[in-house]
PASEBA-1860 file (N, C-alpha, C; in nm, 3 decimals):
! residues 132
1> MARILLID> -1.236/-0.159/-2.353/-1.322/-0.191/-2.465/-1.396/-0.064/-2.509 ~ -1.527/-0.072/-2.525/-1.603/0.041/-2.580/-1.679/0.118/-2.473 ~ -1.709/0.244/-2.507/-1.797/0.327/-2.424/-1.935/0.323/-2.490 ~ -2.035/0.279/-2.413/-2.169/0.260/-2.467/-2.267/0.346/-2.390 ~ -2.342/0.428/-2.463/-2.449/0.508/-2.403/-2.578/0.427/-2.414 ~ -2.635/0.391/-2.300/-2.755/0.309/-2.293/-2.872/0.397/-2.251 ~ -2.973/0.407/-2.336/-3.089/0.492/-2.309/-3.213/0.405/-2.300 ~ -3.270/0.394/-2.181/-3.392/0.315/-2.161/-3.461/0.364/-2.035
9> DDDNVRST> -3.592/0.383/-2.043/-3.664/0.435/-1.927/-3.708/0.327/-1.829 ~ -3.681/0.202/-1.859/-3.713/0.092/-1.768/-3.589/0.058/-1.686 ~ -3.595/0.086/-1.555/-3.478/0.066/-1.469/-3.427/-0.078/-1.474 ~ -3.517/-0.176/-1.474/-3.475/-0.316/-1.475/-3.405/-0.354/-1.605 ~ -3.460/-0.311/-1.716/-3.399/-0.341/-1.846/-3.262/-0.274/-1.854 ~ -3.257/-0.148/-1.816/-3.132/-0.072/-1.821/-3.025/-0.137/-1.733 ~ -3.064/-0.177/-1.614/-2.971/-0.240/-1.521/-2.920/-0.374/-1.576 ~ -3.009/-0.453/-1.632/-2.970/-0.584/-1.686/-2.875/-0.568/-1.804
17> ISCVLDRH> -2.908/-0.481/-1.897/-2.822/-0.459/-2.014/-2.687/-0.406/-1.969 ~ -2.688/-0.312/-1.878/-2.564/-0.253/-1.828/-2.475/-0.360/-1.766 ~ -2.533/-0.447/-1.686/-2.458/-0.554/-1.620/-2.397/-0.650/-1.722 ~ -2.475/-0.687/-1.822/-2.425/-0.779/-1.926/-2.307/-0.715/-2.000 ~ -2.323/-0.591/-2.040/-2.217/-0.524/-2.116/-2.094/-0.499/-2.031 ~ -2.114/-0.468/-1.904/-2.003/-0.449/-1.811/-1.922/-0.578/-1.798 ~ -1.992/-0.691/-1.788/-1.923/-0.821/-1.778/-1.840/-0.850/-1.901 ~ -1.875/-0.790/-2.013/-1.799/-0.809/-2.137/-1.694/-0.700/-2.157
25> GHTVIEAR> -1.668/-0.622/-2.053/-1.558/-0.527/-2.054/-1.590/-0.387/-2.105 ~ -1.717/-0.358/-2.130/-1.754/-0.226/-2.180/-1.784/-0.130/-2.066 ~ -1.764/-0.003/-2.092/-1.804/0.102/-1.999/-1.942/0.149/-2.044 ~ -2.039/0.142/-1.953/-2.176/0.178/-1.988/-2.216/0.306/-1.915 ~ -2.262/0.403/-1.991/-2.315/0.527/-1.937/-2.465/0.519/-1.955 ~ -2.539/0.531/-1.846/-2.684/0.512/-1.850/-2.758/0.644/-1.855 ~ -2.865/0.645/-1.935/-2.957/0.759/-1.940/-3.098/0.704/-1.919 ~ -3.176/0.774/-1.838/-3.311/0.728/-1.802/-3.417/0.761/-1.906
33> DGEEGLKL> -3.383/0.846/-2.001/-3.479/0.880/-2.106/-3.406/0.946/-2.222 ~ -3.481/0.971/-2.329/-3.421/1.027/-2.449/-3.358/1.163/-2.429 ~ -3.423/1.246/-2.352/-3.370/1.381/-2.329/-3.236/1.374/-2.256 ~ -3.227/1.292/-2.152/-3.100/1.278/-2.080/-2.993/1.218/-2.171 ~ -3.031/1.121/-2.253/-2.936/1.060/-2.345/-2.878/1.160/-2.443 ~ -2.964/1.245/-2.499/-2.917/1.347/-2.593/-2.826/1.449/-2.526 ~ -2.852/1.480/-2.399/-2.765/1.573/-2.327/-2.629/1.510/-2.300 ~ -2.628/1.379/-2.271/-2.503/1.311/-2.240/-2.418/1.282/-2.363
41> YPTVKADL> -2.481/1.255/-2.476/-2.410/1.207/-2.594/-2.286/1.290/-2.631 ~ -2.295/1.421/-2.640/-2.177/1.498/-2.683/-2.060/1.491/-2.584 ~ -2.089/1.462/-2.458/-1.982/1.465/-2.357/-1.923/1.329/-2.326 ~ -1.995/1.220/-2.351/-1.946/1.088/-2.311/-1.859/1.021/-2.416 ~ -1.859/1.075/-2.537/-1.778/1.018/-2.645/-1.807/0.869/-2.661 ~ -1.935/0.837/-2.676/-1.978/0.698/-2.689/-1.938/0.639/-2.824 ~ -1.892/0.516/-2.819/-1.862/0.442/-2.940/-1.989/0.382/-3.000 ~ -2.091/0.367/-2.915/-2.215/0.302/-2.954/-2.328/0.354/-2.867
49> VITDIVMS> -2.446/0.370/-2.927/-2.567/0.407/-2.854/-2.664/0.290/-2.863 ~ -2.720/0.252/-2.750/-2.830/0.155/-2.748/-2.949/0.230/-2.692 ~ -3.057/0.238/-2.770/-3.174/0.312/-2.724/-3.301/0.231/-2.740 ~ -3.385/0.242/-2.638/-3.519/0.188/-2.648/-3.596/0.278/-2.742 ~ -3.693/0.223/-2.811/-3.774/0.303/-2.903/-3.886/0.374/-2.827 ~ -3.954/0.301/-2.740/-4.072/0.357/-2.673/-4.033/0.407/-2.534 ~ -4.033/0.540/-2.520/-4.005/0.604/-2.391/-4.094/0.726/-2.380 ~ -4.126/0.763/-2.258/-4.203/0.886/-2.239/-4.112/1.004/-2.272
57> GKSGLDVL> -4.173/1.115/-2.309/-4.094/1.231/-2.351/-4.035/1.205/-2.488 ~ -3.904/1.221/-2.501/-3.837/1.194/-2.629/-3.826/1.044/-2.649 ~ -3.883/0.996/-2.757/-3.876/0.853/-2.788/-3.738/0.820/-2.845 ~ -3.712/0.692/-2.858/-3.589/0.649/-2.922/-3.580/0.696/-3.065 ~ -3.695/0.704/-3.132/-3.694/0.756/-3.270/-3.656/0.903/-3.272 ~ -3.701/0.980/-3.171/-3.660/1.120/-3.161/-3.509/1.129/-3.140 ~ -3.457/1.043/-3.052/-3.313/1.040/-3.024/-3.236/1.010/-3.152 ~ -3.277/0.905/-3.222/-3.207/0.867/-3.344/-3.212/0.975/-3.451
65> TELRDSHS> -3.326/1.042/-3.461/-3.340/1.152/-3.558/-3.243/1.265/-3.524 ~ -3.237/1.303/-3.396/-3.147/1.412/-3.356/-3.001/1.373/-3.373 ~ -2.967/1.249/-3.341/-2.829/1.204/-3.360/-2.793/1.205/-3.508 ~ -2.884/1.159/-3.592/-2.860/1.158/-3.736/-2.840/1.300/-3.788 ~ -2.922/1.393/-3.741/-2.916/1.529/-3.790/-2.799/1.609/-3.734 ~ -2.754/1.578/-3.613/-2.653/1.660/-3.547/-2.519/1.592/-3.524 ~ -2.517/1.459/-3.522/-2.394/1.390/-3.482/-2.360/1.274/-3.575 ~ -2.407/1.277/-3.697/-2.381/1.168/-3.790/-2.236/1.174/-3.834
73> PFKAIAIS> -2.169/1.063/-3.852/-2.217/0.926/-3.835/-2.210/0.882/-3.689 ~ -2.290/0.786/-3.656/-2.291/0.727/-3.522/-2.330/0.581/-3.535 ~ -2.297/0.501/-3.434/-2.335/0.360/-3.433/-2.444/0.343/-3.328 ~ -2.549/0.269/-3.364/-2.661/0.253/-3.270/-2.729/0.118/-3.287 ~ -2.786/0.074/-3.176/-2.875/-0.042/-3.173/-3.006/0.008/-3.117 ~ -3.116/-0.021/-3.187/-3.250/0.015/-3.139/-3.314/-0.110/-3.081 ~ -3.380/-0.094/-2.965/-3.450/-0.206/-2.903/-3.594/-0.164/-2.877 ~ -3.685/-0.262/-2.883/-3.825/-0.230/-2.859/-3.902/-0.354/-2.818
81> GGSLWGRE> -3.995/-0.333/-2.726/-4.082/-0.441/-2.681/-4.227/-0.418/-2.718 ~ -4.255/-0.309/-2.782/-4.393/-0.278/-2.819/-4.413/-0.129/-2.809 ~ -4.525/-0.083/-2.861/-4.544/0.061/-2.860/-4.681/0.101/-2.909 ~ -4.698/0.231/-2.912/-4.816/0.288/-2.974/-4.818/0.253/-3.122 ~ -4.700/0.244/-3.183/-4.690/0.218/-3.327/-4.684/0.069/-3.356 ~ -4.655/-0.011/-3.256/-4.629/-0.153/-3.278/-4.480/-0.175/-3.284 ~ -4.434/-0.281/-3.222/-4.290/-0.308/-3.212/-4.223/-0.310/-3.349 ~ -4.276/-0.385/-3.442/-4.211/-0.397/-3.573/-4.207/-0.264/-3.646
89> DGLRRARE> -4.310/-0.183/-3.633/-4.311/-0.054/-3.700/-4.204/0.037/-3.641 ~ -4.189/0.036/-3.509/-4.085/0.118/-3.445/-3.946/0.076/-3.488 ~ -3.923/-0.054/-3.494/-3.792/-0.103/-3.537/-3.769/-0.075/-3.685 ~ -3.874/-0.084/-3.767/-3.862/-0.051/-3.909/-3.827/0.097/-3.925 ~ -3.892/0.182/-3.847/-3.864/0.325/-3.855/-3.721/0.355/-3.811 ~ -3.670/0.279/-3.713/-3.531/0.297/-3.670/-3.437/0.262/-3.785 ~ -3.466/0.155/-3.857/-3.383/0.118/-3.973/-3.385/0.230/-4.078 ~ -3.502/0.291/-4.097/-3.512/0.401/-4.194/-3.426/0.520/-4.153
97> LGVTRVLA> -3.399/0.533/-4.023/-3.313/0.640/-3.973/-3.166/0.603/-3.981 ~ -3.136/0.484/-4.031/-2.998/0.444/-4.052/-2.943/0.344/-3.953 ~ -3.023/0.299/-3.859/-2.976/0.202/-3.760/-2.966/0.065/-3.828 ~ -2.850/0.002/-3.813/-2.829/-0.126/-3.881/-2.859/-0.247/-3.795 ~ -2.869/-0.230/-3.664/-2.899/-0.342/-3.574/-3.020/-0.307/-3.489 ~ -3.119/-0.394/-3.489/-3.238/-0.377/-3.404/-3.263/-0.508/-3.330 ~ -3.314/-0.495/-3.208/-3.347/-0.611/-3.127/-3.487/-0.595/-3.071 ~ -3.570/-0.696/-3.092/-3.705/-0.696/-3.036/-3.700/-0.760/-2.898
105> KPFTCEAL> -3.760/-0.692/-2.799/-3.768/-0.749/-2.665/-3.874/-0.858/-2.663 ~ -3.854/-0.964/-2.592/-3.732/-0.995/-2.516/-3.625/-1.052/-2.609 ~ -3.501/-1.018/-2.581/-3.389/-1.072/-2.657/-3.293/-1.135/-2.557 ~ -3.209/-1.222/-2.607/-3.114/-1.290/-2.520/-2.990/-1.204/-2.498 ~ -2.919/-1.234/-2.391/-2.792/-1.165/-2.366/-2.696/-1.192/-2.481 ~ -2.700/-1.314/-2.533/-2.613/-1.351/-2.645/-2.644/-1.266/-2.769 ~ -2.772/-1.245/-2.798/-2.809/-1.162/-2.914/-2.760/-1.020/-2.895 ~ -2.772/-0.966/-2.774/-2.726/-0.831/-2.746/-2.575/-0.821/-2.764
113> VNAVNELL> -2.502/-0.911/-2.704/-2.355/-0.908/-2.712/-2.310/-0.926/-2.857 ~ -2.375/-1.015/-2.930/-2.339/-1.034/-3.071/-2.362/-0.907/-3.152 ~ -2.475/-0.839/-3.130/-2.503/-0.715/-3.202/-2.400/-0.608/-3.167 ~ -2.366/-0.597/-3.039/-2.266/-0.499/-2.996/-2.132/-0.530/-3.062 ~ -2.090/-0.656/-3.055/-1.961/-0.694/-3.113/-1.957/-0.670/-3.264 ~ -2.068/-0.699/-3.333/-2.073/-0.676/-3.477/-2.055/-0.528/-3.510 ~ -2.123/-0.442/-3.435/-2.115/-0.298/-3.465/-1.980/-0.239/-3.426 ~ -1.915/-0.296/-3.326/-1.787/-0.242/-3.281/-1.668/-0.302/-3.354
121> APGTSDSR> -1.694/-0.402/-3.438/-1.585/-0.464/-3.513/-1.522/-0.362/-3.608 ~ -1.390/-0.369/-3.622/-1.324/-0.276/-3.715/-1.384/-0.288/-3.856 ~ -1.404/-0.173/-3.919/-1.455/-0.171/-4.055/-1.607/-0.174/-4.065 ~ -1.675/-0.183/-3.949/-1.822/-0.182/-3.953/-1.868/-0.041/-3.984 ~ -1.962/-0.032/-4.076/-2.011/0.101/-4.115/-2.095/0.162/-4.003 ~ -2.091/0.293/-3.999/-2.168/0.368/-3.900/-2.311/0.381/-3.946 ~ -2.399/0.414/-3.850/-2.537/0.445/-3.885/-2.539/0.580/-3.953 ~ -2.616/0.592/-4.054/-2.625/0.718/-4.129/-2.768/0.737/-4.174
129> APAP> -2.797/0.859/-4.204/-2.928/0.886/-4.263/-2.931/0.825/-4.402 ~ -3.042/0.769/-4.440/-3.052/0.716/-4.575/-3.036/0.827/-4.678 ~ -2.987/0.790/-4.792/-2.971/0.889/-4.899/-3.106/0.943/-4.939 ~ -3.116/1.076/-4.964/-3.246/1.133/-5.002/-3.291/1.084/-5.137
END
């Protein structure tokens, strides 16, 4: 199936998401934070990136900005449970960076799998920077 780069600084969340996606036949490459995720991205040839928005160091928004600027097009799902900015604001900002699927924590395994399947479906558009 797909190679998915999962970036989340919460070990429990990362482990749970990884397990769910693995059960659905995907190969999951885990990164503990945004910096590690950005280092891994060019080498893992990920079909999809799932990133938390709120992380210490490089946030998910930083990750999405760098991917947009250096590796566009890419497919991504942004997830968030809250933040300094507020959960909805972080997810809104992710959409502004071109992410087409966002999930607010807590979300169901079904919602996650549906979002992954939708983005990996043939003909699904990639995430892109919005037109200037």
